[in-house]
Residue, then its C-alpha position, 0 to 999 in steps of 0.5 A: m510467461k506464456q506457460g504461466i498464462r497457460s496454467g493460470a487460465s487451464a486452473l480458472a477453467m477447471m475451477a469454473m467447472a467445478a463449482m458455481p456460485q452465490v447469489s446477492h441479496a439484490d439477486e434474492a429479490g430478483q428470483q423472488s419477482g421471477t427475474v434474474g439480474l446483476e445487482e447494482i452497486v451504488v458508489t460516491a467516487q465523483r462526490k455524488a451517489e450513482s451506480a457503478q455502471k453510470a460513473a463514466i471513470a474507471i473504478s473497482v468496486v468490492t462490496a462488503e461480502a466480497l470482502t468477507k469472503a476474500g478475508v480481507n481485514s487489512a490492508a495488505t489483503l486487499n491484493s486478493v480483490a483488486p486486480s490493478l492494486t498492490v500493497a506492499q509491507g515492508g517492515g513496521a508499520t509501513t504500507s505501500y500502495f501501487v496501482r499498474g506501477v505508480g505508486n512509492f515504498t513510502n517509508n518515513a514521514y518525509s515522502d508521501p504515497a502516490v495512491a491516495f488513501n481515503y477513510d469515511g471520505v477523509y484523506i489519510g496523510r500517513p500510510t502507517s495509519t490505514g492498517s485497522a480500517f477493515f470492518d464494518l465497511e459497506r464497499i471499498e472503491v479503487l479508482k484507478g488513474p490519476q484522480g487530480t480533480l476531486y481527490g487532487r491530494n497526491a493521487t497521481g496513481g489513484a485513490v482507495n476509498v474505504l467506506p464504512a456502513k453508516p447508521v440506518i435510522g429507523k431500524l435495530m439490527g446486529a450482526a457478529s461473527l467469530g472465526y478460527g483457523n490455522f496459525n491459531a487464527i482468531d478474527g471477530d467482529a460485531m455490530i450493533n445498530v440502535p435507532v433513537g427516536d424517529n430521526t436518530a441511530v446509533r452504530l458501534a462497531g469492533k473487530v478483534v484479529d489475533s494469530k501467530g505468525y507465518y514465520s518460523d520466527g513468530t514474525g508475520n502475526t496479528k494482534s489488532q483491535a479496532l472499534r468505531a462509533q456513528i451517531l446520524t441524525q436527520p432533524s428535517a428532510a434537509v439537514s443531516l449530521r453525523l458524527a464519527a469516532d474511531w480507535a485501533h490498535n496493532g501490536g505483534m511482531g509485524v511483518g517477516a522476511t526470509y533470506d534468499g542469499l548474499l551477493n559477495f564483491t568478487p572483483g572482475a566476476p563476469a555477470s551471470a544470471n543471478a549477479p551483475a559483475n564484480y559479485t557472486y551470488v550465494p543463495a541461502n537454501l533456506g525456504a520461503w517461511l524460515g524467518l530472519l530470526s530462526p536459528k537456521a537463518s541467525a546461523f547464516f547471517a552470523n557467517t556473513v561480513i560486514g564490509g568496511a567494520f570487518i566483523s561478523p554481525a551481532p544477531l538482529d533485534k527483536p521486532f515489535i509494534n505498538d502503534t495506536n490511531w485515532g479520529v473523530e470527524g463530522e459531517a453535516n449535509l445541508d438542502t438549499s435552495i441553490g444545491k446540496v452543501t457538505t461540510l465534512l471536518a476531521y482530526r487525526k492522530s497517530t502514535l508508532d513505536d515499532l522496531f522491524n527488520g524486514a526484508p532490508s535485514f537492518r539490525g533494527a530500524r526503530t521509529k518512535e512518532s507522533s503525527h496528527q492531521f485536521s482536514a476541512e472539507v466543503r463541497l456545494a453540488g449545485k442544482p442544475i442551470g438549464p443543460v448544466e451540472w455543477l459542483i464547486g468545493g475547497f479543501f484544508y490540510d494540516e498535518n504535523v509529524q513529530g518523531n525519532s527514528t533510527y536505521n541500524q545496519y552495523l556498518v552505518s546507522s542513521i540517528q534521526s530526529y524531525t518535525i515536519g509540518t504539511k498544510s495543502y490548501a486546494g479549491f476544486g470544480r466540476l461542470v457537466f453540460h448535457a449537450k443532447d439527451h445521451f451525451r455530455l461533456v464534463a470539465g473539471g479543475r483544482y488549484t493545489r497549493d502545498e506548503k512544506r517545512i522540515d527541521g530535521l537532524a540525521n547523524t550518520l554513526l559509522d563503525l570502521c575497521t583500521n586493519a588491513p581486510p581480507p585476504a592481505g589482513n584479518g579485517c576486525f572480526g571479533g570486534p562489537s557491532v553497534p547497538t540499536g538507539l533513538t539517540l547517539a547518547d542512548i547507544a553510547a549508553q548500551i556500550p560498555a565502558s570496556q568497549l568505548p571510552a567515556g564521552f562519546p559522542t562529543a563533536p562531528g568527526d570524533v574518532r574512538p576505539f570500538g572494542n579491542a579488534g581494531n573498530i573505531l566510531t565516527y559520526a557526521p551529522v546532516a541538517v535540513n531546516k528549510p521551507l519547500n512550497n509547490n502548486r499545481f493546476t490540474y484538471r479533467l475533460a471528458a466526454e460521456y455517450d449512452v450507447g443504450p439504456q445500459s451501455l456508456a461509452y466515455l473518453s477522458y484526459e486527466t492530470g494528476y500532481r504529487s508535491g515534492g519533499f524533503a530527505l535527511a541525506t547530503g545533496r538530497e535534501t529535496y525532490a520535485p513533483e511528479f506528473i502524470d497525463a492520464y488517457t482513458a477510452g471506455i465502455k460499460n455495458r448490461l446485457m442479456g436483459n440485466r445478466l451479463q456486465i461487460n466493461v473494457e477500459a483502455f488507457l495511456w498514462k505519461y509519468r514524468n519527474q517520477q518520485v522514487s524512494h529507495f536506500g542510496f547514497g548521499s554527495d557525501g557517500l553515506t548510506t541513507y533513505f531518500t526520494t528522488n526524481v528519476g525520470k519518466s515512463t509510459i504505462k498503456g493497456v487494456d482492462i476487461d471486467f465481466q459478470f455473468k448472471a447464468t442462472p438466478t442461483t449462479l454468477l460467474l465473474g472475472d477480471v483480464q488486465y493487460v499492462d505494459n508499464t515501460l521507463d522511458q527514462f530512469t536514471y540516477n548516481v551513486p558515489r564512485g571511488g574512495t571505498s565505494l564499491p561498483p553497484a549491485v544493479g541489474c541496469p548497465y551503469a557508467p562513470g559519471t560526475e555530479g556537483g564535480l564529484p565522481v559518480y556512476t550514473i545507473d540508467c534502467s531505462g527500458k525496464p519494466g515499471l515497479n510492481s506492476p505485472r504484464w498480466s493480472l487475471n482474476g476469475g470466481i465463481r459462486q452457487d447457491v443451492p437451495l436446501g429447503d428453508y436452508t441454503l448452501q453457498l459455494s464459492l471459489d476464486g483464482r488469481y494469476r499474476s505475471n511476473r513483477v519487479i519487487g526491489f529498486e535494483y532490478l536484480a534477477q531475485h527482485n523479479s517475483g516469478d508468476d504465480f497463481t493462488a486460489d480461495a475457496s469457501i462453503a456456507f451454510g445456513p437459512q435462507d434469511q441469513s439471520w445465521q451462518l456457517t461458513a469453512w473457507v481456505r485461501n492460497l488453496t495451492d499454498n504457493n509462495v507469493r513474493i511481495l517485496t525483495q530488498y538488498n541491502n550492501n551494508v548489511g553483508g550484501v544480503i538479500a530477503t523477501s517478504y511473503a504473501p501468506p501461506r495456506t490458511y483455512g479455518a471456519r467462521a460462524s455468524v449471526k445477524f438480526 
């Protein structure tokens, strides 16, 4: 790791000597007035407009300009601009967010995210609905740590606030850009803002992204379109009304992956550097970008053995994405004699029709799902009463999800149907007491009640071999593989009569011969029909002190809560809420005449009853995907952010984050005995019992938390070069991440390794930026950055990895008026 840090730091140093950066619009104004200073960024993370430097909270802000330079056009690309945030996509529409290791692989409708995603002020309940919001933005705010007061629902790790640019009254303006890059990537967007009379404006924006897949089989491609319309009116100085609507469609084949290799069960084999005891590792040697459906990968996979069924698998199904999300919202602001009242009403609907193989290497995981949510929030930011500022509010959220999913893993297929409902009620408030001119005490609280219900059925279909397995027998090689379908009847209809007698299925436990090689099919249902209610009071206590005119110190203690939920798994039907306590000390500084910014934050988080979603075994021994409470952890570290305006045209910026995320207690059980194999894990385990049944108790205590690099370093340089009436803008950024764990079982293959990537761009245009030509390259070093690695014991013991994009480059032309 030390070598990786040295190489990353050396690369950043070379970058600093090689180029110099650009200046923002605010900086241009500073040049004209003869001053040099850093730009002030206004945020609304505390439900009020304030400078980011005056907000006594742990927050990272990414401006619209920075988002454009980094090429952020989807949730997955946020990794490049927010050091504390990790975004992982494992297949289909699934998007998982982690902040300093707090997060969740949210792969179904039964589990909730640990990092709240808010779009235009609206909480989005399903991470599958966050993919196409990234265009015509004002900024993105990443709030680090639990948000138990103002963003109380499912925000134990923090919150990501995506804030679109709002209509501007009294100004006609527009912008458009079109880019083309390798992988036949087309990226276009446009915006127009039209004044209507003296007090109204309309803003329309749209975006199209179309690119060839990064993997050789075509996966990793993007096909998305999105539109947004807003109207803002201010009939009087005291009233502001805004209505917004948006629509987005995502298509293509979705996230790709490549095979790392196989873990073969080898009784008595000692543990090695690449395999746990009783297993041996067979590397695939395919390279990072040979997708699962490529000829070489297919040939490798065809030679695997599906244990239990003892067949060679049929080819994987071809993946696809066909998702549509849309929503409407209305925001009203009213200034009254006691304060400002804000009302935000929103309705959103999402339809998913996906099939993915992804890093788990399913034959096919199919989802057809419809969800809709209604939310309402009312806040009153009261006028100060003496030395006291105050805010009160209420929140209501109503979500309903209905769908069918199937996870075909050859040996076992889980065919699910479900209807899930969630209602959440919350009341919150905050007081700020100005004890002295430069010293403030803050107290905030939120009471949340979550009411959930589920009516779900999972039919677990088993393909078993009745012959003796090798080496004693010949197994069932040559036997068929189960097709993918959303219902048992759908699956049965795809099987030729010569392979399956008519009438299947008839009843649970029904056994039918499957093919002529000795296989049988049987199924067992798991039904869950129950309510689940959780409630919690969370709060924040803080002290703020103005050390100087541009220096702010703060201390805070905040609690967070994420509600429990359901799983369609025997013995795992429900799980409990999780909680987090966060201690934070920070100082924000502007020095050297507003040219140098240094912000330092130290944090200590205590995480308990931690929820983790993963593939595992129910108490009936059947493999399924569920969420469980696995224990507690301690997360501590330091975050240092700096910006230095060296000259009116030169900006240096960077971020250094150190995180020690240790699992103090992390245990879970898997079945033992019968046909179950010893667990393939990188943690110690021992025999035990659960509910009177034999299990292995796996103990990963002492391991690092998932998706939590110990070191994260970002560095960037911006330089403007005046050329008469024109300007040449140079930009160079580098990112280093130390090793992190990117898979649940803590196998050797679940270590990402250290990585360093760099981006660069050069832009030319007039000083008023009415038009601009830009050439850019991302992942300049063409490193293969591992994002998610998963092991699937049911599918021949395969291990597969999804990667961040390889080197991409292109050009973009933009105009504005």
